[in-house]
C-alpha positions, 0 to 999 in steps of 0.5 A: 522496575520494583518499588526498589529501583533494583533491576528484576528479571522482567526488566531484563527481559523487556531490554532482550524483548525490545532488541527483537521487536526492533529485528536486531536479534534476527538482523544477528543471525543473518549477518551477524554484526558482534551484538553477542554476547549481549551485555545488559546493565542493570540497577543494583542495590546500594552499599547502603541497602545492601547493608541494610536489606541484605535478604532483600538483596539475596532474594533479588540475587536469586531471582536474576539467577533464575534467568536462564541461560545467562552469566551474571557480572559481579562487582566485590562491594565491601561492607564494614558489617558484611565483610566482602561480597558480590553483588550483580551489576550486569547481565550476559547472554553470550548467544543470540539463542540464550537471548531468544530463549530469554523471551520465549523466542526459541522457536521463532529464532530457529525458523529464521535460522532455517531461512536463512541457512536456506537463502543462503545457499539458494539466493545468498544476495538476499540474505542482506534483505533477510536482515533489513526485513526478518519479520516479513520473511518469518511472515512469509515462512511457509511460502519462502521457498516458493517465493525464492523460485519466483525470484530464480524465474525472474532471472531467467526470463527478465521482462517476460511480456507474458501474464503472471497467470502463465508462471510457470514454477510448481508449487506457483499460482497468481494468488501467492504472487498477488498476495507477496507483492511487496516482499517479492518487489524487494527481493527482485529489486536486489537480484534483477539488472536494472534493465530489467525494472522498470523504474517509472513505476513502483511497487505497487504496479508490480506488473508493469515494474517486472515487465509481465503483461498488463490487462487491456484496458476496456472503454465502453461508449455508446454512439448517440448518432444512431447514423454513426454507430458501428456495423452491428445489430445492437439497437442501443448502439452500447460498444465495449473496445480495448482502450487501443483499438478505442483509440483506433476507430476509423469515425471518431465523434466530434465530441465525446462525453464521459459519465460515472453512471450507467444508467445516464450512460444508457439514457444519455440524450442523442446528440449528432456526431457524438459519443458517451464513455461509461467511466464505472469509477475505474480511473481514467489514464487510459485516454493518454493513448487515445490521440483524437481526443486532443481534437475533440471536445470532451466534457466529463459529468460525475456526482457533485462531491469531493470524489467526482471532482477529484476524478476530473482533476484526474482526468485532466491530468491526461486530458487538459481541454476536458470541462465538467459538465453540471458539476457546479454550484448552480447544479447542486442548490437547484436540487437542495431536495436530493441532497445525500451523504458522502460517507468517506470524503476525500479532503487532498488538494486538487491542482487542475480545477477551475477556479469556480470548481475549486471554490465548490470543492472547498465548499463540499470539503470544508463542509460549508453547506452542510456535512458531508454533502454530496449530490449523486448525478442520477438525482439531478432532474432529466430537463436540466440534463437535457437543457445543460447538453444543449447548452454544452453542444451550442458553446 
């Protein structure tokens, strides 16, 4: 608005631009909803201003007339001295093309209309998605035809049970699918039958949701009793199996340790009838498929920081009886000289910690001892490690 308070061409364009940014103009292209002709009421001079500022009013009318492809709705004003005159009260855009041209969006509109026309022929059920998410479609305009081909392929091959790399569609590669998973998920949820979607997982787990084969989770572990190692020539007894095979080993250990640090994994002291597993910070949910874990003690050793305790909390979601090892206030305070900084601590509430662990977690996330405190597990003295492991095995 100007100092006069009268609507300017910029004000009119701003109203149209807001409708564009909300997706309303493009939505009307995909699914017309009687939005046009579009009427925009404008603030105009009063009758008194019309008489006292006639030249400004005339310039104001000329400026509005300069907006391309509009109609001005006028109302007759009778003035005692000037007589009858027409004054604009509203601006009309008869078509979406006129509105887009006024805000410099004609090219984007034409491109979107092309997407709508193409989709209406190829997969008409997805036109509604274009109306709801027009800018997502515009952002993917260059690859939109390929995305529709992926959708069609999955319609022909529901729950394919293969790796995404094996999708054989000209011009489509794994990266293309991965880069557009969210948009593809919205498309697939519309066109696929309910039986072809795993609704127990969200779009972020695209592979499982639409029935692709997942990469096997690998478990790296060491036998801490050389006499119970697998039949290999590896003197370190360092093995890697798929999670499924790990769950079916012939001679499960009587105790399992899990550590997040590779050197600690390699240097872990020998323990009779025990194994140590390398967590590698990659999540531990695959342990839910290891049946023998329910019958053995499981000890988790991570960093003493908010993330280490969060991983412990997650582990207990699948191995409820897991206990922590050297993740306590005594260990933390005994290694004050080795304290470091946790650059990005987590603050979320954890619900599977013991009372002592929760107190430690609150000390860390609330910065009661030191801002963003962490003690990395590899900084704990090795003699302390040996004593803690002996104590855990004796309990």
